[in-house]
N, C-alpha and C positions, 0 to 999 in steps of 0.2 A: 515855319519852325519845326526842326525835327524834335524827337523826345529827348535829346541831349541838350537841347537848346542852341543849337548850331542853325544858323541861318540857312545854310545849304545842306542838303544830303551828298554823299559821294558820288551818287547818279547825277544830281545836278552839276557838280564840279566837272564829271566825265563830260556831261553834253557840252557844259562851256568851252571844255579844252577841245572836244571834237568840233564844235562850230569855228573856233578859231582856227585850228589845222585846215578845216574846210575851207574857211575864207582865206587863208594863205595860198592854198593850192589852187583855189579858185581865180585868186589875183594872179598867181603865176601862169596858169593856162589862158586867161583871158589877155595878158600882157603879151605873151609870146604869140599868140594867135593873132592879136591885133597888129603887133609889129610885122610879122610875117606877111599877114593877107593885105594890110594897109599899106604898108612902106615898101615890102618887097615885091608883092604881086600887084598893087595898084587896085585892090580890091574894095571899093568903098561901102559896100552893103553892109551895113552895120547888124542888121537881122541876121544874115547869113553866117558872118563871122562870130556873132554871138552863139550861134546854134552849134557851129563847130565847136568851139571852147568848151559850151557847156555837154557835147558829147564825150570831148576828153574827160572831163570831170565826171560823168556818170560812168565812163568805162575805165576808171580806176580801179574800181574793185570788179573783179572778175565774175562775181555772182551776179551783178549787173548784167555785165555782157552776155552771161547765159541763164538769165532770169526767166526766158521762156520755156513754159511747160507743155509738154505734149497732153493728151486726154488721159494717158495712164498715169500722168502725174510725172514723169522723168523729164529731166532738164534736156532740152534741144541743144546739140553741140556742132550740128552741122547745117550748111545752109538750105540744103534740101529740105530737111525736117522743118525748119523755120517756114519755108515758103509752103509746105503743106499744110502747116498749123494756120498760116494766114488765109489760106483759100477756104479752111473750115469755118473760120469765124465770120460774125456779121457786125455791121456796125461800128460802132467807137472801137469794140474790141478789135476788128479787122484792121481798123485806121492802125492802130497802136503796133500791132504785129507786123505790118508792112513796114512801119516807120522804124521799127527795131531791125528788120532785114535791111533796110536801107542803112541805118546806122552802122549796123555789124559789117556789113561790106564796105562801107566807106572808111571804117576806122581800119580794118585788115588791108585793104588795097591801099589807103594811104600812108597809115604809121608803119605797117610790117609786110610790104608787098613780097619781100623774100619768103615769107610763110607760105605764100601761094604757090612756090616753085616746088614743093615736095610732090610732083605727080606720081602717085603711087601705081596708077593704073595704065602708065606708058603714054597718057595724052600729052600732047604738046603744053608745054608751061605756060606760053602766052595766052593759050584758051581758058585757062583757069582763071588767070588774072582779069582778062577781058569778059569772061562769063560772070564773074564776081562785080564788074563795074556794069554790065548791061543788066544783071539782077538788082544792083541796088538802085539803078535809074529807074527801073521798072517799078519797084517797091515803093520809091518815094512818088513817082506818079500817082499810083493806085490810092496811097495814102492821102495824098492831097487832094482827091475827089471826094474825101468823105471829111464832113464838117467834124471838129474836134472840140469845140467849147472852148470858153474864155480862158481857161486854166491850163490848155495845151497850145503848141505852137500854131500859128495860124496856118493855113492852107497854102497862101500865097509863099510863105518861107518853105514849106515843104515842095512845092512845085519848083521852085528856085533851086533847092537842092538837088532835085532830079535833072533840072537843065543844065547845071554847073558841077554836076558829080566829078568829071574828070578833075577840073581845076580845084575843087575842094580836095581831092585826093591828093593832088600835086602840093597843095599848101600844107596838107598835113605831113607830106615827106619832108617839106622844109622846116615845119615846125621840128620835126625830130632831127633833122640835120642840124639846126640851129642849136639845139640843147646839147647834141652831143659834141658837137664842136667847140661850144663854150665850156663843156666839161672837161674837156682836154687841155684848155688853157688853165691859167693860175687861179681865176676866180671862181668858175664853175657853178654852173645853174643847179646841177643835181650832184649831190654827195651822197654816197652810200655809208 
């Protein structure tokens, strides 16, 4: 009870609303991911598909995507900065940063591969995409070697993310294609 006699404060009501929204978007990402991976791609690895849908949910917020900070407190925004930070860390912190590198590279190479095509330094566009994939696979492989505890994804799942990185990236492209195509139809999955 609040001082005014109400059972819930405004903050409690907002938390309930945000949990409802989160569960709605969570169901959306899980449903689309399961549909694409299970039905369209024939991937029956439930843990892997759950990991991918959780990645989508976490990266809805850009502050989560760019949550990694350097020693000076500045956010890392570039892959090289993230890898440098991962190499500086030890133990569970190292695992989490390398896992974040894997997630970051999978998200961009899967959902928005065209964003990797802006080669400012004149390098081949394909090299940047393949470098993202290579770094993502490597990051997941390193993270999988460090035990994470019961509240984190198991090493086996992280290892499978490394082994099946390209397939997961392709699956994410199909997820994006599915919701974009459906949005162009009459019903629309996403409306702005």
